[in-house]
N, C-alpha and C positions, 0 to 999 in steps of 0.2 A: 533601530536600523536592521533591516533584513539582510542576512547573509545566507547564500546557498553554496554549499561546499561538500567535498568528499568527507566522509566520516574519518575521524581520527581514533586512535586507541583509547583515549580518555573520554569518548563520547558514549560509552556503554551504559552508564547509569541514566543519562539523559534520554538516550534512545529507548531504553526499557521503560522509563516513566511515561513517555509519549505512547508507546505501544500499549501498555496496561491501561492507562487512562482513556485512550481513544476507543478501546474496545468497550469499556464500561459506558462511555458517553454515546457512541455511535450504534452499538448493537443491541441495546437493552430490549427492544421489542422485536428484534429480527432473529436472534438465536436464543435458545432456552436459557433462562436465568440460572439454572443449575450449572450450566457450563461456565457462565460468567463468574459465578460464585467461587468456582474452583480455580479460576485464573488468578494468578498472584503476581505481584511486582517481582518477587524473587524468581519465579519461573520466566518472566520476561527478561530479567538480567541474564539468566542462563542462555536464553535464545540469542540475545545480543552478543554475548561472549562467544557463543558457537558459530555465529553467522555475522562476523563483522564485514565481510567482503561485499563489494558492489552496493554500498549504502551512500545515499546523499542526505545530508543534514540541512534542515532549515533552522536558523538561529535568529532570534530577535533579542537585541541588546544583551548578548552573551548567554541567553537561555535557549536550549533546544526546544522548539515548539512543533517540529514535524520531521518526518524522514520518509524516504522512499527507497526501495531496493529493486534492483534490476538483474537480469541474467539472460543468457542465451536460452532459447525456447526449450521447455521440457515436453512440449506437445509434439507428437510424432508427425502430425499432419502439417505442422508449421516449422520445419527444421531450421530454416534460415531466418526466423523472426526474432525480434527482441521481446522479452517478457518482462513486464513490470509486475513483480510479485508481492509488493507491499507499498502502500502509501497511506500515511496517517498524519493528521494535523490535530492539534488540541482544539477543542470546540471554541474556546475563547478567541482563537485566531482564524476562524472560518471567515470567508468572504474578504480576505486580504491579499488574494492572488498567490498565497504561499503554495497551495496544492498545484496551481498551474505552473509555477516556477519549478517545483519538484518534478512533475511529469515531463516538462520540457527538458530539464537537465538529464533525466533518464534517457529520453529519446536521443539526445545528443551523444550519449555514451555509445550508442550502437552505430558507429561509423560504418558505412557500407550496407546498412540494413534500411529497407524502406517499408517493412511491415513490423508492427508492434501489437501486442495484445496484452490483455489482463483478464482475470476472473473476478467477478463481482457477485456478491449475494443477491439473489434474485429479488428480494424485498428491500434492498437498500436503495430506495428511490433517489435520495439526495446524491449518493455517489454515482448512480447511473446518469442522473441529469448532468453532473459535472463531467463525466467521461464523454457524454454526447457532445457537450460544448467544446471539448478538446479534440473532437473529430472521431471518436470511437463509436462503432456500431456493433450491435449484436450480429453474430454470424451463424446462429442456430445451434451451436454446441452447448450442451447442458450436462452438468455433473451433479451428483448428490454427495454431500459431505456430511459426516456424522458429528453433530455438536450435541450429543446425548439424545438426539433425535434427528432424522434426516432433514437436511436443509439444502435447497437448490442453489447452485451457483451457475452463472451463465458467462460465456466468454464474449468479450468485446474486442474488436480488431480495428486497427487503423492502418491504412496503406497510404504512404506519401507519394 
């Protein structure tokens, strides 16, 4: 049974496992392997400890299988928008509507907002297709992020 809920203090290990595993599963041919090789479960635990706020958990039969994080916009040109800054689901749980439920839960957290956005790796075609199905479109903004070598990320936006 799927449960979507706000994160609790004792979710750190489960969130970290999903974070670490999802990167290894989803980004293998998108970002350099050298970066993925240095990523560790311990580092993901630290990230989860340092950033427990604004996190929504997806749980199936008591096991954390996904999470999403949201915040008020960090982008200067979208000061009143809601930003979804992370969404991860374990590969074995793809195509079960978990990502959809997580993104919808994040959007509901932004009461009074009608604009939402996220940044996606330019070569992450499966994520791009998913976001398009959820109503997000590219707005032309592009950044370069260094994952041991430059990798392009693109902004996608949704206006309700």
